[in-house]
N, C-alpha and C positions, 0 to 999 in steps of 0.2 A: 458483507462489510462489517456487521456487528461482531462476528467471530474474530475477524482480523483486528478490529479495534480493541477487543478484549485482550488479544495476545500482545498488542503493542503496549497497552497500559500495564500488563502483567510483566513482572520481572522474569528473568531466565529460570529462577528457582520454581516459580509457580507453573511455568510451562512444563518443566521437567516432571514435577510431582503430579501434575494433571494427567500427563500421558502415562506415568507409572501407575496411577490409580485405574486408568482405563485398561492397562495391561493386566492388572490384578483380576479383573472380571473374566478375561480370557483364561487366566490360570485357574481360577475357581471352577469354571465350567469344565476345563480339561481334567482337573483333579477329581471332580465328582464323577465324570464319565469313566476315568481309569479305575477308580475304587469300585464302582458298581460293576464294571466289566470283569475285573479280576474276581470279585466276590461271586458273581454269577457263574464263573467257569467251574467253581468247586475245587480247583486244584490247591488253592491256598485258603486256609481259614483265617479271615481277617476280622479284627475287632471293629465291625462296621460302625457301631455307635460312636466309638472314640474318634474314628477317622472323620465321620460326617460332622461331629461336634467341632473338630479343628477347622474344617472347611467353613462351617457356619461362623466360627469366630473370625476367620479371614473376611467373610462377607460383611459382618457387623463393623469390623475395624475399617473396611474400605468405604462403607456408607458414611461412617463418621468422618473419614478423611475427606470425602467429597463435599460433605456439608461444611466442613471447616474451610475448604478452598473457596466455596461460594461467598464467604465473608470477605474475600479479597485480602488475605494476610500477606505479609512479606515472608517468603519461604527461604530459609537459610539452607546452606549445604548440610549442616548438622541435622536438620529435620529430615531431609531426604535420606541421609545416611542411616538414621535410626529406623526409618520405615524399611529400608532394605535389610538392616540387621534383624528386624522383626520377621521379615519374609524368610530369612535364613533359619531362624529358630523354628518357625512353623514347618518349613520344608524338612528340617531334621526330625521333628516329631512325627511327621507323616511317614518318612522313610523308616524310622525306628519301629513304627507300628505295622509296617507293610513289607518287611524283608530286610531291614537294616542295610548293611553295606552291600548285601547281595542284590538289593533293588536296583535295576538298571537306570531308574530315574534319578539316581544320584548325580547324573550328568547335569542336571538342572542347577547344581551349584555354580557351574560355569556361567550360567545366564546372569546370576547376581553379580559375579565377579566382573564379567564383561560390561554390564550396565553401570557398575560403579566406576569402572575406568572411563566410561563415556560421560557420565552425568556428574561425577564428583571430582574435586581436586585430588592431587596426589596423596595427601595425608589420609583422607577418608577412603580412597581406593585401596591403599595398602592395609588399612584396618579391616575393610571388607574381605580382602583376600585372606588375611590371617585368620579372621573369624570363621570363614567358610572352611578353611583347612582344618581348624580345630573342631568344627561341628561335624565334618565328614569323618574325621578321625575318631570322634567320640562314639560313632556307630559300631566300631570294632569291639571295644570292651563291653558295650551294652548289648551285643548280639545275643548273648545267652538269656537276656531278660526280655527279648522281643516277644510280644504276645501273639504269635502266629504259628501255625503248624503246616507242614508240607505233607500232602497225601501221596504224591508220586514224584520222586526225584527226577526221573527222566522228563516227565511233563513240565516240572518246574524249570529244568534247564532250557527246554524249548521256549517256554514263556520268557525266560530271562534273555535269551538271544533275540527273540522278536522284540522284547521291550527295549533292548539296546538301540535297535534301529528306530523305534518310535521315539525314544527319549532324545536321540540325536536330532531327529527331524524337528521335534518340538523346540529343542534348545536353539537350533539354527534359525527356525522360523521367528521365534520371539526376539532373538538378538537383532536380526535384520529388520523386523517390524519396528522395534522401538528406536533403533538407530535412524531409520528413514523418517519416522514420524517426528522425532525430536529435532533432527537436523532440518527437516522441512519447516517446522514451526519456528525455529530460531532464525532460519534464513528469511522467512516471510516477515518476521519481526524486524530484522535488520533492514530489509528493503523499505518497510513502512517508516522506520526511524530515519533512514536516509532521505526518504521523500519528505518527511516532516521537517528535517533540517533544511532541505532545499527550499521548501515553502517559507520557512522562517527567514531564510536569507533573502528571498525575493520580497517578502514583506518589509524587511529592513531597508532594502534598496528603494522600495516604494516610498517609505517614510523619508528616506534621505532625499529622494527626488522631490517630494513635496516641500521639504525644508529648503532645498536648493532653489526650487522654482520661486518660492515666496521671497527668499533672500535676493535672488537675481532680479525679480520684479521690483522689489523695493529699491535696490541699489541703482538699477538702470532706468527707473522711471524718470528721474530728473534729467539726466543727460539726453535721453531719447526725446523728452518733451522739448528741451532746449534746441536740439537739432531740428525737430519738426517746426518750431517757431522760426528759427533762422532760415530754414528752407522756404517757408511761406513768405517771409519778408524779402528773401532774395528773388523769389518768383515775381513779387510785385515790382521790385526794382528793375528786373529784366523786362517787365512789361512796359515800363516808362522809358526805356532807353533801347538803343540798338544792341541786341544781344549778340554775343560771340557765337559763331556757328557751332551748333552742338551743345551749347551751354544749357539750353532749356531741356534737352533730352537727358543730360547728366543730372540736372536738378530733379526731374521726374523720377529718375532712377533712385536718387537718394531718398526722396519722399516715399517711394514704394518700398524700399528696403527698411526704412524706419517703421512703416506700418506693419511690415512682415515680422519684424522683431517684436513688436508689441503683441501681435497675434500669437506668436510662438510662446511668449511668456505667459499669456493668458491661458493658452491651451495646456501648457505644462502644469500650471497651478490648478486649473479646473480638473484635468484628467487625474492628477495625482491625489487630489483631496476631495473631490466632489462626491465620490461613491461612499465615503465614510459617513456622510450625513443623510444618505438616502435610505429610506426604510426598505426592508425585504418584504415583498408582497407577491402573491401568485400572479404569474404573467402567462397568458395564453400564447402558444407558439405562433398562431396566426397573427395576433396583434404585434408580437415581437418582430416578426419578419416584416410586416407591413410598415411599422414605424422605422425600421432600419432602412427600408427602400425609399421611404418618403423623402423627396428632395435630394436624393443621392444623384450626383452627376453621372450619367451613363446608365441609369437604372433600367432604361429600355432594353439594354443588352443582357439583362439578367433573366435567365429562363428559370422560373420558379416551379418547383414540384414539392408541395407540402401536403400532398394527399395522405401520406402515411402518418402524419402527426399533427394534422390541422387543429384538432381539439386537445392536443397535449398541453400540459400546464407545467411550468417550472417556477421556481421561487427565487427571487433576487431583486436587485435594484433595477427598475425599468429602464432608466436612462443609461445606467452602466451596461446593461445587457445590450441595449440598442447600439451604444457606442462600440462595444466589442465586436458585434456582428458587422457593423458599418465599416470598421477598420479592415476586416477580412474581405469584404466586398470591394472596398477601394483598392486594396492591394491586388486583388484578382483582376479588376477592370484595368488597372494600370499595366499589369503583367501581360494581359491578353491582347493588347493593342486596340485600336479604335474600331475595328470591324469584327472582332471575334467575340462570341457570346460567352457568358459565364453561367455555370449551372449552380443553382441554389436548391438544396434538397433538405427536407425535414422528415425524419423517420423516428420510429420507436425501436429501442433495443432493450428488451427486458423491462427493467424499472427505470430506464434512462431515456432521455430525449437526445437525439443526435441531429445536429444541423451541419451540413457540409457545404462548402464553397469550393467549386472546382473550376480552375482556369485552364486556358490553353496556351499559356506562356511558354517561355524557354526553360522553365524549371530551375532548380537549384542543385549545384553539386553537393556532395556530402559535407564538405567542410563549411559551406555557407549554411546548409540546413541545420548543422549542429549548433550554429551560433544564432540562428533565427530566434528572435524573442529576447535577446540581450538588449538592455537599454542603450540607446544611441548607436546601435549597430544597424547599418542599412546599406544596401547596394544600389539604392535609387540615386538618380541625378540630384544635385543640390536644388533645393526648393520643392522637392516632391515628397519628402518625408524625413523625419528625424530619428526613426528607429524606436520610438516610444510606444507606438500603437500596439504591436504584438505583445510587448512586455506588460503593458497595463492590462490588456485583455486576458492574458494568461494568469496574471496575478489575481484578477477578479474571479475568474472561473475556478481557480484552485481554492479560493476562499469560500466559494459556494459548494465545495465538495465535488466539483467537476474537473475537467481537464481540456487542454487544447492540444490536438494531435495534428502534426504536419507530416505530409507525405509528398515527396518530390524527387524528381530525377531529371537530369538534363535532357531536354527535348520532349519531355512527357508532361509538362505542366505541373501544377501544384494542387494538392487537396488539403484544405484547412478544415478540421473537424472539431466542432464544439460538442462535448459530451457533458450533459448535466443531469442530475437526478430529477426524476419527475416529482412534482409537488406531492408531498405526503410521504416520500421516501428519503428526503434529505435528512441526514443525521447531524449535520453541523451547519452553521450559518456564519457569514462573515461578521 
């Protein structure tokens, strides 16, 4: 999680340069092995000191580059381009000292050109291409000044042909490696940014819901109170006179619906805003599950298995966590019918605590499952739910660094899974 968070906070430039610095270490090791291997063969007399000095210079520059990256700077395309131009200069010097244009490792110029095309915008890519062509071309007039000697031309040709194969393999390997690594890092960053945007949108909806609930409660409080008073007076009047058949039943229905409207408004306001003022504290999984089941209608049908994480601890608002789990249990009990049990399991998964609620209901088709958790979306009968429970539960869990997973298929029931970081591993809090 920390590595992903760093990549999300880092810009694309830092991701690219970070992987380029890692690639440098592989190149340094390969260059050192190639220099020592050719030198030990005795076919070519190489200026070993100068070559190793250039490799050491690369290592020093790369250390400085990594230290600079740790400070978290903004990395521009120009900075990456200058690093790659420096790589081209060093490669040219190494080739000049170890065979010039005859050296088969001149193929490595293509690595820098390919990487520039991948990592840099068009202007810098063309500059890298032009500079690489000029650098390679400079090896031809400098060939006579190259400080090396050939002891056996036939042996030298054999080494050249073998070196061409090795150089091609190295160039292809590094191109594929850096392309895959950079692409994977950028994709992971895009996924995390998309997740962060989704979380921000849900938080905005949550804030809007709290505002809507408060406004609705304020605006409707007076007319609902008036209706309640009028219904009570009408009930008294009906008690003193001969009531029209069915009038008293209609009156009770009105009073019941008024009370239900008040409850809905209170729940909307409480659920949307109560968590904000509740402190985050360590909560034992066993206590969390016990409080969620306490007083829950139908709790006797819940088959509990918390043996895997009874002593586990999560961090969050106690009432908010209790309410989130209770919502899942209520949904499962309603979906399973009056005689079907519901499974409740708590287990540990690495550094996370997982709480699953499994029902034996009819399940959800893919289109309904995709919308589950949207505010005010529900497939329940009127009076059995408003569609806010899952939305608020998911919003709370994501604020705590966790998630709510739903798995369902028609005829196979539904599994609702809460995944939360164990206490001590949470990197962010609501």
